[in-house]
C-alpha positions in Angstrom: 6.8 0.9 2.5 5.3 3.6 1.4 6.7 5.0 -2.1 4.0 6.9 -3.5 0.5 8.3 -2.2 -2.2 8.4 -5.5 -2.9 11.9 -6.6 -5.0 12.6 -10.0 -1.8 12.1 -12.7 -0.9 9.1 -11.3 -4.5 7.2 -9.3 -2.6 4.5 -8.0 -0.2 4.0 -4.1 3.0 2.5 -4.9 4.4 -0.1 -2.0 7.5 -1.9 -1.1 7.6 -4.5 0.8 11.0 -5.9 2.6 11.0 -9.7 2.7 14.3 -10.4 5.6 13.3 -14.1 5.3 15.2 -17.0 3.7 12.1 -18.2 1.6 9.9 -16.2 -0.3 6.3 -14.8 1.7 3.2 -13.3 0.9 2.3 -10.6 2.1 -0.7 -8.5 2.8 -0.1 -5.3 2.3 -3.0 -2.6 4.5 -3.4 1.2 3.1 -5.3 3.7 4.5 -6.7 7.1 2.4 -6.6 10.1 4.3 -8.1 13.4 4.1 -6.8 17.4 4.6 -8.4 16.8 8.2 -7.1 13.6 8.8 -10.4 11.3 7.5 -9.7 8.1 6.6 -11.6 8.4 3.9 -11.2 4.3 3.1 -8.6 1.0 2.9 -8.1 -1.0 1.1 -6.1 -4.0 1.4 -3.6 -5.9 -1.1 -0.9 -9.1 -2.0 2.1 -9.1 -2.7 4.8 -12.2 -3.4 8.2 -11.0 -2.3 11.0 -13.6 -3.0 13.5 -14.7 -0.6 16.0 -11.9 1.3 14.4 -9.1 -1.3 12.0 -6.6 -2.0 9.2 -6.8 -4.3 6.6 -3.2 -5.4 2.6 -3.5 -5.9 0.6 -1.0 -7.4 -3.3 -0.6 -6.0 -5.4 1.4 -7.9 -7.2 4.4 -5.1 -11.0 3.6 -7.3 -12.9 2.4 -4.8 -11.2 4.7 -2.4 -13.3 7.5 -3.0 -12.5 11.3 -5.5 -8.6 10.7 -5.8 -8.1 14.9 -5.2 -9.7 14.2 -2.4 -6.7 12.0 -0.5 -4.6 14.1 1.5 -2.7 11.1 2.0 -2.2 7.8 2.5 -1.1 5.2 5.4 0.2 2.4 5.4 1.6 -0.5 8.6 4.9 -0.5 8.5 5.4 -4.0 9.3 3.4 -6.4 5.9 1.6 -9.3 7.7 2.6 -12.3 7.1 0.1 -14.4 4.7 1.7 -17.4 4.3 
């Protein structure tokens, strides 16, 4: 779940990932950065380790996504991919 999209005051995206499983897991998070026209400027991918039956947050810098002031919205897949 997206909790913060990058902006000029805080050029990081914050995503919360919940693990409903009975053991710790590593999850992949893909973030898309869209401009005001809905064009995908860039995408980033990061991984976060989440304890069993818990949640964790990951902050991702948008330095490689283009000018932060052009980002109108961020999108994340509502279901993180289990890496292991």
